[in-house]
N, C-alpha and C positions, 0 to 999 in steps of 0.2 A: 361450571360456567354460569351458574346462577339461573334465574328465571328466564333469561333470554334463550337458553338452549335446554329446555326441560328434559329432552330425551337424548342429550349428548352423552357419549361414553365417558368413563372416569379417567381413562388413560390420557397422557399429555398429547396435545396436538403436535404431530411430528415436524411440521414446518415452522413452528415457533421456537424461539430461543428463550430459555428461562435463565435469568441471571445475566451478569455483564458479559460482554464480548471478551475473547481471550486477550490477556495482557501479554504481549509478546516480549516484554522486557523482563519476564521471569521464565525460568525453565518450564514450569508447569503450564504457563500460558502459551509459550512457544510450542510445546508438544501438542496442546489442544488445537492450536491453529494449524499445525502441520497435519494432524491426523483427521481434521474435520473440514479442511478448506474446500473440498470438492464434494461434500456429502449432500448439499442442499439439492432437492429435487423440485423443479418447477411444477406448477399445477398443470394438469392435463388440459389440452385445448378441447373445448367443446363449442358447439354452435349456440346461438341465442335461443333457438328452439329447444334444445336440450336443457339449457339453463332454466327456461320458463317452466319446464316440467318438474323441476326440483321442489322439494319442500322448503319452507322458509328457513329451517335450520340449515339444510344443505346449501341453500343459496348464501347464507351468511358465512358459512365456513369456506365455501368456494371463493367468495369475494375476499375473505381474509387471506386465503392462499394466493389469490391473484395479486393482492397488494404485496405480500411477501416475495412473490416472484419478481415483481417490478423493482423492489428495493434491492434484491440480490442478483440483478442481471449481471452476467459476466461481461466484462469489457474484452472484446476480441484483441488478438495480437496484431500489432501494427509493425511496419518496417522499422520504426524507431525502437519500439520495445523489443522486437526480435533481435536487433543488433545488440542491445544491452544484455539480453538473456544469453545470446551466443557467446559474447565476450566473457561474461561472468561465469558461465559453465566452463568455458575453456580455461580461464585463469584458475578457478578453484580446483578443477580436475588435475591440471598440470602440477600445481603446487602440492596437492595432496599426494602425488606419486613421486615427488622429488626426494631423492635419497641423499645427495650431497648436502652437507651442512652449510647452507648459504642463505643470505637474506632473501625472503620471498617477495616477489613483485606484488604490489597492491593494486587496488582499483578504486577510482573515484567516479561516482555517478552524479552527473550534474544536470540540472534542469530547473524550471520555474516552479513556483508553488502550485500545488494541486495537480501536478503533472503525472503522478502515478509512479514516482521513483521508488518510494518505500515498498509499495505493493509489488512492483515488478521485481525488486531485489529480494524481498522476503519469499515470494513464491519460487524464485530461482533457487534460493538457498534451501528451501524446503524440499524441492525436487532432488537436490544433491544429497540432502540428509536421508531421504527415502532410499536412494540408491546405495549410499554408504552403509546404512544400517543393514540393508539386505545382503550386501556383499560380505559383511563381517559377521553375519549371524552364525555361520558355521564355525567361526573362530572365537566365539565368545569366551570360551574357557581360557584362551591364551591372551587375547587382547583386552578383554573387558573385566579384568579382575578388580574388585574394589580396593582402594588404597586406604591404609589406616589414617584416621584423622580427617577424612573427607566424606562428603555425602556420596552414597552409592548411586551415582547417576552418570550417564554418558551424554555429553552435549556436543555433538559434532559442529553445531552452529550456535553462536551466541549473539544475541541482538540487544543493543542498548541505544539510548539517546543521549546526545551531549547535553549537559545541563544548560539552562538558559544563560546563566553566568558561569562560564566554565572555569574550573580550577582543576589542578591535578587530583586533589582529593575528591572533588565532585565526580570526576570521570571514574576514578577507582571505585567509588561507592556505586555508581551506575552499573559497572561491570560485575562487582561482587554481589549486588542485589539480584542479578540474574541467577547466580548459583545458590543464593541464600547463604553465602559464606560470611564469616566475621570480617569486620572492617580492619581491625588492627588499631594500635594505640597512636600511631603517628604516620606521616606520609611514607616513610621508608617501609614501615610494617604493612601499610596498605598495598604498596607496589609489590612487595614480596608475596602477599596473599593473592593478588591478581595473577602474578606469574605462576604461582603454584596451582591456582584454580584452573587456569587455562590448560596446564599440563595434566593435572589430575583427572580432569573431566574429558580428556581427549578432544579438546576443541580444535577444529580445523579451520573454521571460518569465524571471524569476528567482525560483525557489522556495527558500525557506529553511525547512527542517523543524526541529521540536523547538525552536521559538522560545521556549517557556516555560522553557527551561533558563536563561534570563536571570533573575537575581534582582536586582530593582531597588533593593535596599538597598546593593548594591555599586557603587562608582564605575565600575569597569571595565564592568559590565553596562550602566549608563546610557550610557556612551560608545559601547558597541557598538550600542545602540538608536539613538543619534544618528547613527551611521554608516549604519545601515540606512535611516533616514529620508532621509539625504543621497543614497542611491542612487536615490530616487524621481525625482531630477532628471535621470537618465540616459536618459530615454525608454524605460524598461523597466517592465513590470508586475510589481510585487512581490506574491508570494503567500506569506504567512506561515502556518505550520501549528503548532498547539500544543494542549496540554491545559489546559482551564479558563483560557482567556485572560482573561476578565473579572476573575478573582480573582488573576491572576498578578502584578499590579503594572504590567504593560505599559501599561494604560490608566489608571493612577493619575492622570496629569496630563492626561487627556482627558475628554470627556463625549460622551454619545450624543445626537445631534440627532434627535428623534422626527419631524421634518418630512422630513429626507432619509434617515433610517434609517442614518446613517453615524456613525462615531466621529470626532470633531474633536479634534485635539491642540494643546495649548499648547506652547511651547518648553520644553525641559528647563532647570531652574534649578540643577541640581547636575552635577558631573562636569566634566572638562576636555575639552571637545569638540575633536576634531581639526580641525573647521571651525566657527569661531565664527559665521559667517554662517548656517549651517544652523539653529542654535538660535534665530535671530531670526525665522524664519518663523513665522507665527501659526497656520497650519493644515497639518495632515498628515492626509489623509483615507484611511480604509480602510472597506470593508464588512466586517462581522463576520457570518459565517453558521455555524450549528451543524450538526454531523452527529450526530444523536441516536441512542440505542439503538432497536431495534425493539420493537414491542408485539405480542405474540402474539394479542391479542384483536382486532386490526385486520382489516379485510377482506383486506389484503395477505397477512398471515400469514407464517409462517416459510417457506412454500413460495417466497416471492419472494426469499428470501435465499440459498437453496441450490437449484441446478437439480437437482431430484430425478431428472430424466431421465438424469443422469450416474451414478447409483448402479448398480453392477454386482454385485448380490447375487442369487443364483438364487432365493431365497425371499422377496425384498422386493418389495412392491407399490408402485404409484405414489404412495400417500399415506403412505409410511414415516415421513416427518418431520412430517407435518401432521395426521394423523387421530387420533381418540381422545384420550387423555391426553398424547400425545407433545408437542404444541405447548406446553402448559402446563409440562410437565416440562423441556423444553429452555430455556424462558424462565427457569424457576426456577434451573436449573443455571448459566446464562450471564448472567443479568440483562439480557438483550437486547443483549449486546455481541457484535458480529459476529465478531470475531477469536476469541473463546472458543467461539462456536458452531461455527466452522470446525474448531477444534482438537478439540472433543468429537466432532464428526461423523467427522473423519478417523480418530481413534483408535478410535472405535466400529466403523467400517467395516473397519479392519485386524483388529480382534479378532473380528468376525463371520466374516471369511474364515478366520482361523487356527483358530478353534474348530470350524469346520464348520457353525455355525448358519446361516450365509448369510442372516441377517436382522438388522435393527437393532431391538432391543427395549429397554424401560426397564430390565429386569433386567440386560441386558448393559451398558448405559451406567452403571448403578450401580457396576460394578466398575472404572470408569475415574476416575482422579483428575486434575483439572486443577491442576497444581502451578505456581503463579506465583512461588513463593519463590525459584527459581533461574533465572528467565527472564533477568535482566540479564546473568548470566555465561554463559548458554548460547546465547542467540539472537543479538541484534544490538545489544547494549550499551544497552538502554533504561535510562533514568535514573529510578529509583523516586522520588527526591526531587522530580522534575518532574512526577509524576503519570502517567508513561508506562506504569506497571504498575498495573492497577486493584486497589484495596484492597477486595476483596469475598470472600464465602464461596462457594466453588464446590463444596462437599461435596454428596453426594446427599441427605442429610437424610431418609433413609427409616427407617421403624420396623424394628428388628431382627427377624428371623424366619428360618425355615428357607428355604434357597434350593434350587431344583431342581438335581440333579446335572448337571454339564456333559456333554453327549453326546459320543461319540467322533466324530472327523472322518471322515465317510463319503463325502466328495466324490470320493475316488480309488477307491472300491470298484467293482469290475467286476461289474455286474449283468446282463451279457449284452447282446445287441443289442436295443434297444427296439423295440416294435411300430411300424408305420408311422404310426399315429395320434399317437403320442407324439413321434416325430421331426418 
């Protein structure tokens, strides 16, 4: 750690991550995400008096662990995310136990950008895979035999993202990249490799994210959707995730059955399907479920979205994010979008530590700008045209007026040994 920590140990700091985050679009990355998703341990809560008794090195490491805790705060389950999780668990479980050879019902998860759709779906799928692997562990010799010509891996869940400009070949490449499988020489060969890979690796759930990148006025996109529907015949549960699916055009040639609460699809009439038989089927069924923004006026409140027990500010109380005007303020700044709430809270917590305020206040949050204009180039390649970046005003909208002077950071001040009652 250099001269800053002369007496630091040689072993890695356990709360820091070395290297990039898991790439869930590959088998190795998905397994890393699945096995490490709940391993982070927040820093222990201590009093300001205990903090002041630490050595400079321990203070620096403690502050670093505090910052990591704030960045990795778990978002609590809400009624909206609980509904998505429950339906997804039920659909995957029921389909995985189905014996009769019939087309499996799929699931569409709809919501706005930064709403937490991907994280909710991936964590639910990872929970299923944990259970599935545990149940079949004793039957490995029978079920999990390697197949000649394939990689020796079992992938109950496969996750991929729809290409920004979707084509059947592009989607095949995204699926095959997860397995590390060869593409094939032409579209027919790629589709055959996709089908064989899904079967060979015992895939039960196929998640296709950013599905609303498909623009249904393009022939390639219609053929890509036809390919997706054809995959439903492979004894795999399709989970499609997208922004504003009902208005995307994906359901243009389908209708919602109020009796079954499912979307029923007629065959595509345009495009050159890779499989003409697929477009002659009269029904393609998905459940459509929404992941809605939160409402600060509900009984659940913002406290359900952020585990406030993970806040490590010395002057912050248990109701930092939920008491007084804070709930209404956070809702107004983020419009109930969970991803924006996370970003505002994280940036606010960092600023509270750096300024020495050690508390999260409205005045402090007013100084933070949620800039969505450069998200696509900075974060993970979100497609603004597909609605993956919310088009909202996140400015503080506060009346101009004098602001109190920012106090000096007094956290490191040596005020002597505290009395026994304070310690």
